[in-house]
NUGUMAR-149162 format. One record per residue: x, y, z of N, C-alpha, C, O, CB in turn; residue in three letters. Coordinates in steps of 0.1 Angstrom, whole numbers, padded with zeros to 4 digits, always signed. Glycine has a CB too. Layout:
N
XYZXYZXYZXYZXYZala...
***
This chain:
147
-0360-0117-0073-0352-0128-0079-0338-0124-0079-0329-0132-0076-0357-0132-0093met-0335-0111-0084-0321-0107-0085-0314-0107-0072-0303-0111-0071-0321-0092-0091tyr-0321-0102-0061-0314-0101-0048-0311-0115-0042-0301-0117-0036-0324-0094-0038glu-0320-0125-0045-0318-0138-0040-0306-0144-0047-0297-0150-0041-0330-0147-0043ile-0305-0142-0060-0294-0147-0068-0281-0141-0064-0270-0147-0063-0296-0145-0083leu-0282-0128-0062-0270-0120-0057-0264-0125-0044-0252-0127-0042-0272-0105-0057arg-0274-0128-0035-0270-0133-0022-0264-0147-0023-0254-0150-0016-0282-0133-0012ser-0270-0155-0031-0265-0169-0033-0251-0168-0040-0242-0176-0035-0275-0177-0043ala-0249-0160-0049-0236-0158-0056-0226-0153-0046-0214-0158-0046-0237-0149-0068his-0230-0144-0037-0221-0139-0027-0217-0149-0017-0205-0150-0013-0227-0127-0021ser-0226-0157-0012-0223-0167-0002-0216-0179-0008-0208-0185-0001-0236-0171+0004gly-0219-0183-0020-0214-0195-0026-0199-0194-0028-0192-0204-0030-0221-0198-0039trp-0194-0181-0029-0179-0179-0031-0171-0186-0020-0160-0190-0023-0176-0164-0032arg-0176-0186-0008-0169-0192+0003-0168-0207+0001-0157-0213+0004-0176-0189+0016tyr-0178-0214-0004-0178-0228-0007-0167-0230-0018-0159-0240-0017-0192-0233-0012val-0167-0222-0029-0158-0224-0040-0143-0222-0034-0135-0231-0037-0160-0213-0051val-0141-0212-0027-0127-0209-0022-0123-0220-0013-0111-0225-0013-0127-0196-0015ile-0131-0225-0004-0127-0235+0006-0124-0248-0002-0115-0255+0001-0138-0238+0016leu-0133-0252-0011-0130-0264-0019-0118-0263-0027-0110-0273-0028-0142-0267-0028leu-0116-0252-0034-0103-0250-0041-0091-0250-0033-0081-0256-0036-0104-0236-0049leu-0091-0244-0021-0080-0244-0012-0077-0259-0007-0066-0263-0007-0083-0235+0000leu-0088-0266-0004-0086-0280+0001-0080-0288-0010-0071-0296-0008-0100-0286+0005ala-0085-0287-0022-0080-0295-0034-0065-0291-0037-0057-0299-0039-0089-0293-0046ala-0062-0278-0036-0049-0273-0038-0039-0278-0028-0028-0283-0031-0049-0258-0038phe-0043-0277-0015-0034-0282-0004-0032-0297-0005-0021-0302-0003-0040-0278+0009ile-0043-0304-0008-0042-0319-0009-0033-0323-0021-0025-0332-0020-0056-0325-0011thr-0034-0316-0032-0026-0318-0044-0012-0315-0041-0003-0322-0045-0031-0310-0056ala-0009-0304-0034+0005-0300-0030+0011-0311-0022+0022-0315-0024+0005-0287-0023leu+0003-0316-0012+0008-0327-0003+0011-0339-0011+0021-0346-0009-0002-0329+0008ser+0002-0343-0020+0003-0355-0028+0015-0354-0038+0022-0363-0041-0009-0358-0036gly+0017-0342-0044+0027-0339-0054+0041-0340-0047+0050-0347-0052+0025-0326-0061phe+0042-0332-0036+0056-0332-0029+0059-0345-0022+0070-0349-0021+0056-0320-0019thr+0048-0352-0017+0050-0364-0010+0050-0376-0019+0051-0388-0014+0040-0366+0001gly+0048-0374-0032+0047-0385-0041+0037-0396-0037+0040-0408-0037+0061-0391-0044lys+0025-0391-0033+0015-0400-0028+0006-0405-0040+0005-0398-0050+0006-0393-0018lys-0001-0415-0037-0011-0421-0047-0023-0411-0048-0026-0404-0038-0015-0435-0043ala-0029-0411-0059-0041-0403-0062-0053-0411-0058-0056-0421-0065-0041-0397-0076phe-0060-0408-0048-0071-0416-0043-0084-0411-0048-0085-0401-0055-0071-0415-0027thr-0094-0419-0046-0108-0416-0050-0112-0403-0043-0120-0395-0049-0118-0427-0048glu-0108-0401-0031-0111-0389-0023-0105-0377-0029-0112-0366-0030-0107-0390-0009gly-0093-0378-0034-0087-0367-0041-0094-0363-0054-0097-0352-0057-0072-0370-0045asn-0099-0373-0061-0106-0371-0074-0120-0364-0070-0123-0355-0077-0109-0384-0081arg-0126-0369-0060-0139-0363-0057-0138-0349-0052-0146-0340-0055-0146-0371-0046lys-0127-0346-0044-0125-0332-0040-0123-0323-0051-0128-0312-0052-0113-0332-0030leu-0115-0327-0061-0113-0319-0073-0125-0317-0081-0128-0306-0086-0102-0326-0082ala-0134-0327-0082-0146-0326-0090-0156-0317-0082-0163-0309-0089-0152-0340-0092val-0156-0318-0069-0165-0309-0061-0161-0294-0063-0169-0286-0064-0166-0313-0046phe-0148-0292-0063-0143-0279-0065-0146-0274-0079-0150-0262-0081-0127-0278-0063ala-0145-0283-0089-0149-0280-0103-0164-0276-0104-0167-0266-0110-0145-0291-0112leu-0172-0285-0098-0187-0282-0099-0191-0269-0092-0199-0262-0097-0194-0294-0093ile-0185-0267-0080-0188-0255-0073-0184-0242-0081-0191-0232-0081-0182-0255-0059ser-0173-0243-0087-0168-0231-0095-0177-0229-0107-0180-0218-0111-0154-0233-0100ser-0182-0240-0113-0191-0239-0125-0205-0233-0120-0211-0225-0128-0193-0252-0132his-0210-0237-0109-0222-0232-0104-0220-0217-0101-0229-0209-0104-0226-0239-0090ile-0209-0213-0095-0206-0199-0092-0206-0191-0105-0211-0180-0106-0193-0197-0085gln-0199-0196-0115-0198-0189-0128-0212-0188-0134-0216-0177-0140-0189-0197-0138leu-0220-0198-0134-0234-0197-0139-0242-0186-0132-0249-0179-0139-0241-0211-0138leu-0241-0186-0119-0249-0176-0111-0243-0162-0115-0251-0152-0117-0247-0178-0096met-0230-0161-0117-0224-0148-0120-0229-0143-0134-0231-0131-0136-0209-0149-0120gly-0229-0152-0144-0234-0149-0157-0248-0145-0157-0252-0135-0164-0232-0160-0167leu-0257-0151-0149-0271-0147-0148-0272-0133-0142-0279-0125-0147-0278-0157-0139leu-0264-0130-0132-0264-0117-0126-0259-0107-0136-0264-0095-0137-0256-0117-0113leu-0249-0110-0143-0243-0101-0153-0253-0096-0163-0254-0084-0167-0231-0108-0160tyr-0261-0106-0168-0270-0102-0179-0283-0097-0173-0290-0089-0180-0273-0114-0188phe-0287-0101-0161-0300-0096-0155-0298-0082-0151-0308-0074-0152-0303-0105-0143met-0286-0078-0147-0284-0064-0142-0279-0055-0154-0276-0043-0151-0274-0064-0131asn-0277-0060-0166-0272-0052-0177-0259-0046-0174-0256-0035-0178-0282-0041-0180asp-0250-0053-0167-0237-0048-0165-0229-0046-0177-0219-0038-0177-0229-0057-0155trp-0232-0053-0188-0225-0051-0200-0227-0038-0207-0221-0034-0216-0228-0062-0210tyr-0237-0030-0202-0241-0017-0207-0234-0006-0199-0236+0006-0202-0256-0015-0207lys-0227-0009-0188-0221+0001-0180-0210+0009-0187-0204+0005-0197-0215-0005-0167leu-0208+0022-0183-0198+0031-0188-0184+0026-0184-0181+0026-0171-0201+0045-0184asp-0175+0022-0193-0162+0017-0189-0152+0027-0184-0142+0024-0180-0157+0010-0201ser-0155+0040-0186-0146+0050-0181-0146+0052-0166-0137+0058-0161-0150+0064-0188ser-0156+0046-0159-0157+0047-0145-0150+0034-0139-0154+0023-0144-0172+0048-0139val-0141+0035-0130-0133+0023-0126-0142+0012-0120-0140+0000-0124-0123+0028-0115ala-0151+0015-0112-0160+0004-0106-0168-0002-0117-0170-0014-0117-0169+0010-0095ser-0173+0006-0127-0181+0000-0138-0172-0009-0146-0176-0020-0150-0187+0011-0146asn-0160-0004-0149-0151-0012-0158-0148-0026-0151-0147-0036-0157-0138-0004-0160arg-0146-0025-0138-0143-0037-0130-0154-0047-0132-0152-0059-0136-0141-0034-0115tyr-0167-0043-0129-0178-0052-0130-0181-0056-0145-0186-0067-0147-0190-0046-0124trp-0179-0047-0154-0183-0049-0168-0173-0059-0175-0177-0068-0182-0183-0036-0176lys-0160-0057-0172-0150-0065-0179-0140-0073-0171-0139-0085-0173-0142-0056-0188met-0134-0067-0161-0124-0073-0153-0128-0085-0145-0122-0096-0146-0117-0063-0144glu-0139-0083-0137-0144-0094-0129-0148-0106-0137-0144-0117-0134-0155-0089-0120his-0156-0104-0146-0161-0115-0154-0150-0122-0162-0150-0135-0163-0172-0111-0164ile-0140-0115-0167-0129-0121-0175-0120-0129-0165-0117-0140-0169-0121-0110-0182ala-0117-0123-0154-0108-0131-0145-0115-0143-0139-0108-0154-0138-0104-0121-0133met-0127-0142-0136-0134-0154-0130-0136-0165-0141-0135-0177-0138-0147-0150-0124met-0139-0161-0153-0141-0170-0164-0128-0178-0167-0127-0190-0169-0146-0164-0177ala-0117-0170-0167-0103-0176-0169-0100-0186-0157-0095-0197-0160-0093-0165-0170ile-0104-0182-0145-0101-0191-0134-0109-0204-0135-0104-0215-0133-0105-0184-0120ala-0122-0203-0139-0130-0215-0141-0124-0224-0152-0125-0236-0151-0145-0211-0143val-0120-0217-0163-0114-0225-0174-0101-0232-0169-0099-0244-0172-0110-0215-0186ile-0093-0226-0161-0081-0232-0156-0085-0244-0147-0078-0254-0147-0073-0222-0148leu-0095-0242-0139-0099-0253-0130-0104-0265-0138-0101-0277-0135-0111-0249-0120ile-0111-0262-0149-0117-0273-0158-0105-0280-0165-0105-0292-0166-0126-0266-0168thr-0095-0272-0170-0084-0278-0177-0076-0287-0167-0072-0298-0170-0075-0267-0183val-0073-0281-0155-0066-0289-0145-0072-0302-0141-0066-0312-0140-0064-0281-0133gly-0086-0302-0140-0093-0314-0137-0092-0324-0148-0090-0336-0146-0107-0311-0133asn-0094-0319-0160-0093-0328-0172-0079-0334-0174-0078-0346-0177-0097-0320-0185ala-0069-0326-0172-0055-0331-0173-0052-0341-0162-0045-0351-0165-0045-0320-0172lys-0058-0339-0150-0056-0349-0140-0062-0363-0143-0057-0373-0139-0061-0344-0126ser-0073-0362-0150-0080-0375-0155-0071-0382-0165-0071-0394-0164-0094-0372-0161lys-0065-0375-0173-0057-0381-0184-0043-0386-0179-0037-0394-0186-0055-0371-0195lys-0038-0380-0168-0025-0384-0163-0025-0399-0159-0035-0404-0154-0020-0375-0152ala-0014-0405-0160-0013-0419-0157-0010-0422-0143-0016-0430-0136-0002-0426-0166ile+0000-0415-0137+0004-0418-0123-0001-0408-0114-0005-0397-0118+0019-0419-0122asp-0002-0411-0101-0008-0402-0091+0000-0389-0089-0007-0379-0087-0008-0409-0078gly+0013-0389-0090+0020-0377-0088+0017-0367-0099+0015-0355-0097+0036-0380-0088val+0016-0372-0112+0012-0363-0123-0002-0358-0121-0005-0346-0125+0013-0371-0136ala-0011-0366-0116-0025-0361-0113-0025-0350-0103-0031-0339-0104-0034-0373-0108lys-0017-0352-0092-0016-0342-0081-0010-0329-0087-0014-0318-0084-0008-0347-0070his+0001-0331-0095+0008-0319-0101-0002-0311-0109-0001-0299-0109+0020-0324-0109lys-0010-0317-0117-0019-0310-0126-0029-0302-0118-0031-0290-0121-0027-0320-0135ser-0035-0308-0108-0044-0301-0099-0037-0290-0092-0042-0279-0091-0051-0311-0089ile-0026-0293-0086-0018-0283-0079-0015-0270-0088-0018-0259-0083-0005-0289-0074phe-0010-0272-0100-0007-0261-0108-0019-0253-0113-0019-0241-0112+0001-0266-0121met-0029-0260-0119-0040-0253-0125-0049-0247-0114-0054-0235-0116-0048-0262-0134phe-0052-0254-0104-0061-0249-0093-0053-0237-0086-0059-0228-0082-0065-0260-0083phe-0040-0239-0085-0032-0228-0078-0032-0215-0086-0034-0204-0080-0018-0233-0076gly-0031-0216-0099-0031-0204-0107-0046-0198-0107-0047-0186-0106-0028-0207-0122ile-0056-0207-0107-0070-0202-0106-0072-0195-0092-0078-0184-0092-0079-0213-0107ala-0067-0200-0082-0068-0194-0068-0061-0180-0068-0066-0171-0062-0062-0203-0057leu-0049-0180-0075-0042-0167-0075-0050-0156-0083-0051-0145-0078-0029-0169-0082leu-0056-0160-0094-0064-0151-0102-0077-0147-0094-0080-0135-0094-0069-0158-0115ile-0083-0156-0087-0095-0153-0079-0091-0143-0068-0098-0133-0065-0101-0165-0073ile-0080-0145-0061-0075-0136-0051-0072-0122-0056-0076-0112-0050-0062-0142-0044thr-0065-0121-0067-0063-0108-0073-0076-0101-0077-0077-0089-0075-0054-0110-0086val-0086-0109-0082-0099-0103-0086-0106-0098-0073-0112-0087-0074-0108-0113-0092ala-0104-0105-0062-0111-0100-0050-0104-0087-0045-0111-0077-0041-0110-0111-0039ile-0091-0086-0045-0084-0074-0041-0087-0062-0051-0089-0051-0047-0069-0076-0041phe-0088-0065-0064-0092-0055-0073-0106-0050-0071-0109-0038-0073-0091-0060-0088leu-0115-0059-0067-0129-0055-0064-0129-0045-0052-0136-0035-0053-0137-0068-0060met-0122-0048-0042-0121-0039-0030-0115-0025-0034-0120-0015-0030-0113-0045-0019val-0106-0026-0043-0099-0013-0048-0109-0005-0057-0109+0007-0056-0086-0016-0055lys-0116-0012-0066-0124-0005-0076-0137+0000-0070-0143+0010-0074-0127-0014-0087ala-0143-0007-0060-0156-0004-0055-0155-0002-0040-0154-0012-0032-0166-0015-0058asp-0154+0010-0035-0152+0013-0021-0163+0008-0012-0161+0006+0000-0152+0028-0019ala-0175+0004-0018-0186-0001-0009-0184-0016-0006-0191-0021+0003-0199+0001-0016ser-0174-0022-0013-0171-0036-0010-0160-0038+0000-0152-0029+0001-0168-0043-0024arg-0160-0049+0007-0150-0052+0016-0144-0066+0013-0149-0074+0006-0155-0052+0031thr-0132-0068+0018-0125-0081+0016-0131-0092+0025-0128-0092+0037-0110-0079+0019leu-0139-0100+0019-0145-0112+0026-0153-0107+0038-0154-0113+0048-0135-0122+0030phe-0160-0095+0036-0168-0090+0047-0160-0083+0058-0166-0079+0068-0176-0101+0053gly-0147-0081+0056-0139-0075+0066-0135-0061+0061-0130-0060+0050-0125-0084+0069ile-0138-0051+0069-0136-0037+0065-0121-0034+0067-0117-0022+0064-0144-0028+0073ser
***
């Protein structure tokens, strides 16, 4: 069960990143071009939100199934998996959630795009930093499967 969940968590990251990038780029285009916020924009943001929550749920299951919270924090790779990875990813998902909620409450389309652009962008930045830290902390890992 653990290996299946780990593989799913590992593969699902590409879905999350692609949806976040698509929502971010669409929001950037809508914000800078002062475009209307369409139903397609809303759905893209919601799909990115849902995919990130699924990823977080799988990650939390792995975290507690593997007892990563019991690892020795004095070892860099253990500290990364025990504290840094989970904290950064949880913060990213919180930012995605807040950005989506703020876009719902905004009145005009430009404000909706701006909210998604800012919050999803910061979340993407945190996720990217976490990926680079993973490669640095754990030599057995590669950047998106690229050595």
